[in-house]
C-alpha positions, 0 to 999 in steps of 0.5 A, a space after each residue: 429862350 424864355 422871358 423874365 420880368 422883375 418889379 420892385 417899387 411901391 405898386 403891386 408887382 403882380 399886374 406889372 409882371 403879367 403885362 410885361 410877361 404878355 410882351 415877352 411871350 414871343 420868347 417862350 409860351 409853354 407854361 408861366 408863372 411868378 412869385 411875389 414877396 409878402 411876408 413870404 413868397 406867394 407863387 403861381 404858376 401854370 402850363 400854357 400861355 400868360 393868359 391862362 396864368 393870368 386867370 390863376 392869379 387871385 385878386 388879392 396876389 399882393 406884393 410890391 416885389 417880384 419876379 416873373 417868367 414865360 418858358 420854352 422848355 429845355 429840361 422837363 416836359 411843359 407842366 405846372 411843377 416844371 414852370 418857373 419860378 423855381 424854389 428851395 425846400 424851404 420856399 425862402 428862395 425863389 429864382 427865374 432862369 434863361 439858359 442852360 445849366 451844363 453841370 446841373 446833374 452833377 450839382 443836383 446829385 450833391 445837393 441831394 446828398 446834402 438834403 435837398 429834395 427836389 420836385 422838378 425835372 428842371 436844371 433851374 431848380 438847382 440854383 434855387 437850392 444853391 443860393 438858398 443853402 448859401 444865404 443861410 451862411 452869409 446873411 447876403 442875397 448878393 453874396 449867395 448869388 455870387 457864390 452859387 454862380 461860381 459853381 455853375 457852368 452854362 448860360 443863364 440870366 437869372 432873377 432872385 429873390 428872398 423872403 427874408 429880404 423884401 427890398 431887393 432882388 439880385 439879377 445876373 447874366 452870363 450868355 443871356 440878356 437881362 436889362 434894367 429899367 429905371 423908374 420913379 423910385 421904382 426898378 425893373 428888370 427883364 430879359 427884352 426891352 419890350 417888357 419895359 417900354 410901357 414903364 420907362 425908357 431909361 435902360 441898362 444893359 448887364 454884360 456877361 459876368 455881372 450882377 445887379 442889386 434892385 432896390 426901389 430907389 436905385 441899383 448897383 452893379 458888380 462882377 462875379 468878384 464883387 468889383 463895383 462896375 459903372 453903368 450909363 443908362 441908354 434911351 430906347 427908341 422904341 414905345 409901347 405902341 410899337 409893340 402893338 398890333 395896330 389893328 391887324 389880326 397878327 403881329 407877323 402880317 402888321 410886320 409884313 406890311 411895316 416894310 416900306 416904312 422899315 426899309 425906309 428907316 434902314 435907309 435914312 440918312 445913309 445914301 450920298 448923292 455926291 459920291 454915289 456911296 453909303 454913308 456908314 460911320 458905324 463900321 469904324 473902318 476907313 478907306 485904306 482899312 476897307 481896301 485891305 480886306 481880301 475876302 468877307 465872311 458872314 455868319 448868322 442863324 436861321 433867317 439871318 444866315 439867308 439874308 447873309 447869303 444874299 448879302 455875299 451875293 451882293 458884296 461879290 458883285 458890287 465890290 468883287 471881294 469874295 464872299 460867303 455866308 455860313 451857319 454861326 452854329 456850325 462855325 466855331 465848332 470846326 476850329 475855323 481858320 481866322 485869317 487877318 485879311 478877312 472881315 467877318 460879319 456877325 448877323 443877328 435880329 436880337 443881337 443876342 442869339 447865342 451861337 452868333 454871340 459865341 462865333 463872335 467871341 471865338 473870332 475876337 479871341 483869335 484876333 479877327 475883325 468883327 463887324 455886326 448888323 443887328 437890330 437891337 441897340 445895346 445888345 450883346 453882339 453890338 457891345 461885342 463887335 468892332 463896329 457894325 449897321 444897325 437896321 433900325 427896323 423897329 421891334 419884331 414881336 412875331 417869331 418869324 422874321 420878315 421885316 427885320 430879315 428885309 432890313 438885314 439884306 437892305 443893311 447887306 446892299 449899303 455895305 456892298 454899295 460902300 465897299 464897291 465904291 472903296 474898291 472899282 464899282 464905278 460913279 455911274 453904277 454907284 448912282 444906278 445902285 443908289 436910285 435902286 435902294 431909294 426905289 424899294 419902299 415903294 416897290 414893297 408896297 406895291 407887293 404888300 398891296 398884292 396881299 388879297 391875291 397872294 392869300 388866294 393862292 396861299 390857300 390853294 396851295 396850303 393843303 398840299 403836305 410838301 412843297 419845293 423851292 428853287 432858284 438860281 444864283 440870286 434866287 437860291 437864298 430867296 428860295 431858302 428863306 421862303 422854304 424856311 417861312 413856309 415851314 416854320 409857320 404853317 407846318 407845311 414840309 418845305 425844301 429848297 434847292 438851287 434850280 441847277 441841282 434839280 436834275 441831280 436828285 430832287 427832280 425825283 420827287 416832282 409830281 402833282 402832289 409836290 408843287 415847285 414854288 420858282 425864284 425866276 428873276 428877269 436877269 441873265 438867267 432867265 432862259 436857264 430858269 425857264 427851262 427849269 420850269 419846263 423840266 418840272 411841268 413835263 413830269 406833272 408838277 405844278 409851278 407858282 412862279 415868282 418873277 418880273 414877267 408872266 411866262 408862257 402859260 405852259 411854264 407856270 400855272 400860277 404867278 406872282 409879278 414883282 416890281 423890277 429893280 437893279 438886278 443886284 437889288 431884286 432878290 430883296 423884292 422877290 422874298 416879300 410875296 414868299 412872306 406873305 404866301 407863307 402867312 396866308 397858308 399858316 392862316 388857312 391852315 389855322 396855325 398859331 401864326 405868331 408863335 409857331 410850335 416848338 419856336 421862340 424868337 430870341 434863341 439865347 441857348 445852343 
């Protein structure tokens, strides 16, 4: 969960590295550093943000080769010493690293016994010493990195430079993303294309177990046993403008406001008016194969998991196939039974979430059929699965997911429609869902336009130390996602429960100091939900209702009215006001909205 940038070419590396690190700061922001090679390694690293690093880099910090890093701490507290890059004792080799070296303590003990002197608490410093010890014997940085990594257990994306080899950078990947950028007589490398698109849109993704040697005039890739591999560059659809705030105060508000267009992109070219079905060629499933599945299991983490819960509900309602969602972080550790007639769907905005990727690999090992729902083209999960759906939501920079969450829910609606029409969903119901999906962008815009009113409500509720979120059936995953958004960016404690479970324990918490956000769609459960609101109000609880109509004033102190769609699609719209509510609460409490404490965007460690 750190950001890596590397450059080799005719320009000064430092400004390129700093600009790239700023683009990647959402991946880690407790410390940052860089090194350039100019007749020896020159290093600057600081505790704090990339802006603090930029202020610490002198004007004449020059060199045409360099690597940089922005950190999210796993080993050692955030400080100048633990910041990357890390060097060996003689300051010949420098390394930046994303991931965790699981046998770092064992390797450190052996290196210390051999005379190495460690200065940091990190696992990464082990890599610098391992490579430095080997490069003296082999006189080859590539060979030294390969030999060093053979003794390593864990995950890594690394970039390595050698003071005595100013013409090359060696990078490697195992479980943590590394992307190469191809320029004109210059090469780039990063852990995310966000750092590259200002300079090039031609990229190459490394696979797990691959290394690359970068020189200004090109690159070559190889495996850990030195077999040369062949890579075809991809053209990235996004450019640098997609990573700007666009005049908004925060990326998060921009990304919430982008949703009418991002949802339109997710839908574009996928709705069929003749057969009232969704065109999803990327699933790589013919109708006969589709009908053979008797169950769908969705796996994801955080907001992707909650979107998967919405997806499971959609698949059950529209396709009448049993479906459920489970946290990917738990899935592989319970030794899951993998059934031949179960379709597995892995969900990840980045396509690099380590827990989800590891679950996919376990499923593949056991012969499971796995689809992916991801946003990042060419990402690890996208390459690993048997087929899937790209979201086309566009880059999401803020740590809290909004437009990727919404586009994921829309993608599941498309999958459910496709499966439903292959099974027993009638043409009339198919037409109804197609028309409902087409309404979504305009209806989302109508909710975004309520931003000022929602901001006023957020300021009213933000001072409360805790909040309860409740919803029934379709509303429950919406409540879970709403609670997640509030707690992760405002730091207000929030819990989500099925509304039907309140009487089985959580009702004891209800009172004047514990407001409830209630998800109340206008569906067959409306009366039951209104009864729940009465129970909360009878105990002195304040209620903010998210629904389709104004209730009796005695049942809710405040209401956010959301446009009505088809009942199956309503959860998508009911989620949008909760994003705005969480955002404005965080602003009212003066939180760092785009970079909440202790969190990072792409979780590439367990």
